[in-house]
C-alpha positions in Angstrom: 10.9 4.4 -14.0 12.2 8.1 -14.2 9.9 11.1 -14.2 9.2 12.7 -17.3 10.5 15.9 -15.9 13.8 14.2 -15.1 16.5 15.8 -17.1 18.1 12.8 -18.1 15.1 11.1 -19.2 14.2 14.0 -21.3 17.5 14.1 -22.9 17.3 10.5 -23.7 13.9 10.8 -25.5 15.2 13.9 -27.3 18.4 11.9 -28.4 16.4 8.7 -29.4 13.9 10.8 -31.5 16.9 12.6 -33.4 18.7 9.2 -33.7 15.5 7.5 -35.4 15.3 10.6 -37.7 18.9 10.1 -38.7 18.4 6.5 -39.3 16.1 7.2 -42.1 18.9 8.9 -44.0 21.4 6.1 -43.6 21.9 2.6 -45.1 19.4 0.0 -43.7 22.1 -2.1 -42.3 23.0 0.8 -39.8 20.0 0.0 -37.9 21.3 -3.4 -37.1 24.5 -1.7 -35.8 22.6 0.3 -33.4 20.6 -2.5 -32.2 23.8 -4.2 -31.4 25.2 -1.4 -29.2 22.0 -0.3 -27.6 22.6 -2.0 -24.2 26.1 -1.1 -24.0 26.2 2.6 -25.0 24.4 5.9 -24.1 21.8 7.7 -26.4 24.2 10.6 -26.7 26.9 8.0 -28.0 24.7 6.5 -30.4 23.6 9.9 -31.6 27.2 10.8 -32.2 27.8 7.5 -34.1 24.9 8.4 -36.3 26.1 11.8 -37.1 29.5 10.4 -38.0 28.0 7.7 -40.2 25.9 10.4 -42.1 28.8 12.4 -42.7 30.8 9.3 -44.0 28.0 8.1 -46.4 27.2 11.7 -47.6 31.2 11.9 -48.5 30.8 8.7 -50.4 27.7 9.7 -52.3 29.1 13.3 -53.2 32.9 12.2 -53.8 33.2 8.7 -54.9 32.4 7.6 -58.4 31.4 4.4 -57.1 28.3 5.9 -55.6 27.7 8.7 -58.0 24.1 9.9 -58.2 23.1 7.8 -55.1 21.9 8.9 -51.6 22.9 7.1 -48.5 19.7 5.5 -47.6 19.9 3.6 -51.0 23.4 1.9 -50.2 22.9 -1.9 -49.9 25.0 -4.5 -48.1 26.4 -5.5 -51.6 27.4 -1.9 -52.2 29.4 -1.8 -48.7 31.6 -4.4 -50.1 32.8 -2.1 -52.8 34.5 0.3 -50.2 38.2 -0.3 -50.1 41.2 1.2 -48.3 41.6 4.0 -50.8 38.1 5.2 -49.9 39.0 5.3 -46.3 42.1 7.0 -46.8 40.5 9.7 -49.1 37.9 10.2 -46.4 40.3 10.7 -43.6 42.0 13.3 -45.7 38.6 14.9 -46.5 38.0 15.3 -42.7 40.7 17.8 -42.5 38.8 20.4 -44.3 35.2 20.2 -45.9 32.3 22.4 -46.6 29.0 21.6 -44.7 25.6 22.9 -46.0 23.5 24.7 -43.2 20.4 26.6 -43.1 22.4 29.8 -43.2 24.5 28.8 -46.3 27.9 27.0 -46.3 30.1 26.6 -43.5 33.9 25.5 -43.8 34.5 22.7 -41.3 38.1 21.6 -40.0 39.1 18.8 -38.0 42.3 18.4 -36.2 43.8 15.0 -35.0 41.5 14.5 -32.2 38.3 15.1 -34.3 39.5 13.0 -37.1 40.3 10.2 -34.5 36.9 10.3 -33.1 35.1 10.2 -36.3 37.5 7.5 -37.9 36.9 5.3 -34.7 33.2 5.5 -35.3 33.6 4.1 -38.9 35.9 1.7 -37.6 33.2 0.5 -35.1 30.6 0.4 -37.9 32.9 -1.9 -40.2 34.0 -4.2 -37.3 30.2 -5.0 -36.9 29.8 -5.4 -40.6 32.7 -7.7 -40.7 31.6 -9.7 -37.8 28.1 -10.0 -39.2 29.6 -11.3 -42.6 28.3 -8.4 -44.4 31.7 -7.3 -45.6 34.7 -9.7 -46.1 37.2 -7.8 -44.1 37.2 -4.5 -41.9 39.2 -2.5 -44.4 39.2 0.6 -42.1 42.1 -1.1 -40.2 44.3 -0.8 -43.1 44.2 2.8 -43.0 46.4 4.2 -39.9 44.6 6.6 -37.6 46.4 10.0 -37.1 49.0 10.4 -34.4 47.7 12.2 -31.5 50.2 14.7 -29.8 50.0 15.1 -26.2 49.1 18.6 -25.0 49.6 20.2 -21.6 46.7 20.1 -19.2 45.2 23.7 -19.1 44.3 24.3 -15.5 44.0 27.3 -13.0 46.6 27.9 -10.4 45.6 29.1 -6.8 45.8 32.8 -7.7 43.7 32.4 -10.8 41.0 30.5 -8.8 40.8 33.2 -6.4 40.4 35.9 -9.1 37.7 33.7 -10.8 35.9 33.2 -7.7 36.1 37.0 -6.7 34.8 38.0 -10.2 31.8 35.8 -9.8 31.3 37.0 -6.2 31.8 40.8 -6.7 31.7 41.5 -10.4 35.3 42.8 -10.4 36.6 42.9 -13.9 33.4 42.6 -15.7 31.9 44.9 -18.5 29.1 47.0 -17.4 26.6 45.0 -19.4 28.0 41.9 -17.7 27.5 43.4 -14.3 23.9 44.2 -15.0 23.2 40.4 -15.8 25.5 39.3 -12.8 22.8 41.1 -10.5 20.3 38.2 -11.3 22.8 35.4 -11.9 25.7 36.1 -9.4 24.8 33.6 -6.6 24.0 31.0 -9.3 27.3 31.6 -11.1 29.4 31.5 -8.0 27.8 28.2 -6.7 28.4 26.6 -10.2 32.1 27.3 -10.2 32.5 26.4 -6.6 30.8 23.2 -7.5 33.2 22.4 -10.5 36.3 23.3 -8.4 35.2 21.6 -5.2 33.9 18.4 -6.9 35.2 18.0 -10.3 31.9 17.1 -12.1 31.3 17.3 -15.7 29.2 20.1 -17.2 26.5 17.5 -18.1 26.3 16.2 -14.7 26.1 19.8 -13.2 23.2 20.9 -15.4 21.3 17.5 -14.5 21.4 18.2 -10.7 17.8 18.5 -9.2 17.2 20.1 -5.9 16.3 16.9 -4.4 19.6 15.5 -5.3 21.3 17.5 -2.6 21.7 16.5 1.1 23.3 19.1 3.4 23.2 16.6 6.4 26.0 14.7 4.6 27.5 17.5 2.3 26.5 15.2 -0.5 24.6 15.1 -3.8 23.7 12.4 -6.4 24.7 12.9 -10.0 24.1 10.8 -13.1 27.5 9.8 -14.5 28.4 9.5 -18.4 27.2 6.1 -18.7 24.0 6.6 -16.9 24.9 5.2 -13.5 23.9 7.3 -10.4 26.7 7.9 -7.7 26.9 10.1 -4.6 29.7 12.7 -4.4 30.7 14.8 -1.5 31.6 18.5 -1.3 33.5 20.7 1.1 31.8 23.1 3.5 32.7 26.2 1.1 30.7 24.6 -1.6 27.9 23.9 0.8 27.7 27.7 1.7 27.7 28.7 -1.7 24.9 26.3 -2.6 22.8 27.3 0.3 23.2 31.1 -0.7 22.0 30.2 -4.1 19.2 28.0 -3.1 17.8 30.9 -0.7 17.7 33.0 -3.9 16.3 30.1 -6.0 13.4 29.6 -3.7 12.1 33.1 -4.8 12.1 32.1 -8.4 9.0 30.4 -10.0 10.2 27.9 -12.5 8.6 27.1 -15.7 6.5 23.9 -15.8 8.8 21.0 -16.3 11.7 22.7 -14.6 10.5 23.1 -11.0 13.0 20.8 -9.5 16.0 21.8 -11.6 18.8 23.2 -9.3 20.4 25.7 -11.6 18.0 27.9 -13.7 18.5 30.3 -16.6 17.2 33.7 -16.8 14.3 32.3 -18.7 13.5 30.1 -15.5 14.2 26.9 -17.3 17.1 24.4 -16.4 20.3 25.8 -17.5 21.9 24.6 -20.6 25.4 23.2 -21.0 26.2 25.9 -23.5 25.1 28.5 -21.0 27.2 27.3 -18.3 30.3 27.0 -20.9 29.7 30.7 -21.9 29.5 31.6 -18.2 32.7 30.0 -17.3 34.5 31.4 -20.3 33.3 35.0 -19.1 34.8 34.7 -15.6 37.9 32.9 -16.9 38.5 35.8 -19.1 39.0 38.1 -16.2 40.8 35.6 -14.0 43.3 34.2 -16.5 43.1 36.3 -19.8 46.2 34.4 -21.3 44.5 31.0 -21.1 41.7 31.5 -23.6 40.5 27.8 -23.9 39.2 27.6 -20.3 36.0 25.6 -20.0 34.1 23.8 -17.3 36.3 20.7 -18.3 39.5 22.9 -17.3 37.9 23.5 -13.8 37.4 19.9 -13.7 41.0 19.3 -14.5 42.0 21.9 -11.8 40.1 19.9 -9.2 41.7 16.7 -10.4 45.2 18.3 -10.2 44.5 19.5 -6.8 43.2 16.3 -5.5 46.1 14.4 -6.9 48.8 16.7 -5.5 47.2 16.6 -2.1 46.7 13.0 -1.9 49.1 11.3 -4.5 46.4 8.6 -5.0 45.5 8.2 -8.6 42.8 5.6 -8.0 41.2 8.1 -5.7 41.2 10.7 -8.5 40.0 8.3 -11.1 36.9 7.3 -8.8 36.0 10.9 -8.1 36.1 12.1 -11.7 34.2 9.0 -12.8 36.8 7.5 -15.2 36.2 3.9 -16.0 39.7 3.1 -16.6 42.4 4.6 -14.2 44.8 4.6 -17.3 42.7 7.6 -18.6 43.4 9.4 -15.3 47.2 8.3 -15.2 47.6 9.7 -18.7 46.2 13.1 -17.8 48.2 13.5 -14.5 51.3 11.4 -15.0 53.1 14.6 -15.9 52.9 15.8 -12.2 54.5 12.7 -11.2 57.5 13.5 -13.5 57.5 17.0 -12.1 57.8 15.6 -8.4 60.8 13.6 -9.5 62.4 16.5 -10.9 61.6 18.5 -7.9 63.2 15.9 -5.7 66.5 16.2 -7.5 66.7 19.9 -6.6 66.6 18.9 -2.9 69.4 16.4 -3.1 72.7 17.9 -1.8 75.8 15.9 -2.4 79.2 16.8 -0.9 81.7 18.3 -3.4 84.9 16.1 -4.0 88.2 18.1 -3.1 89.9 16.1 -6.0 88.9 16.2 -9.6 88.2 12.9 -11.1 91.1 11.7 -13.5 
């Protein structure tokens, strides 16, 4: 059994509590759906499903005449059979732009194709379960085509940008006076985190979950908990080892708050650093290193690692394994453009003799 101080165990407990709270606001049949996927999905995935279901059923109760003056929790299995393709189609249009109530007032929400695709996939999963369970006569969500996804170029750092980013984290060059004041306390930590992203390609959720006891410098290795909950051993180069050792020397002088004693990376509040804090930190240094690439995030540093590894090895299966992709096609989709670039480059190096006579 994992310790209650374990980051991933704590996160699962928090997600489960929030999921149970949301279930009280949803149709009763949704609980059966979550029981059916409990063994094959993470708590984070199930929580995302619940938020998507809440948005869908709130939409029906506020926008559809069939469910006027109703609340989602009162929708029955019989009611679900009243939902047709037009309702799904109109909901998909609604997702493009809608208003959400928050504690601070109304907020305009907008979804692009990726956001709409994810939310619609959740509803499709629910109706597929309802159809297989004979709750509804058909999975009417399949009648509505999903939005077409347009491929986007992978945003990554080139060698010079990586160098500038690491220099900014190491020396503070390019930061504002206020940022430099904070860097006095976080410089070694920030440098180690960026080195870890660029040197191993881990996800931000994996980074914040690392404990001190997960690291083995004899093997230059560390254990991480992957997206699906599996534990794997990854290896890091000597440059990353040096950055981690320098940070750990500083970390040893910090007295972490109770429950955070074993966390590798700490915030200024002496708690385990959060994903949001890491994302903001990366954006801060990225603004110095690559000011024109305004969407840089920890995931883009992961893409940078994947790109470098693929260019060095040409082994898509190795890249997929190290990045933790369960399907190599996911990896191939992201890095296939580099194969095409190589083919184009090959054509430039082919020299053919010129013909002395013109073709007739």
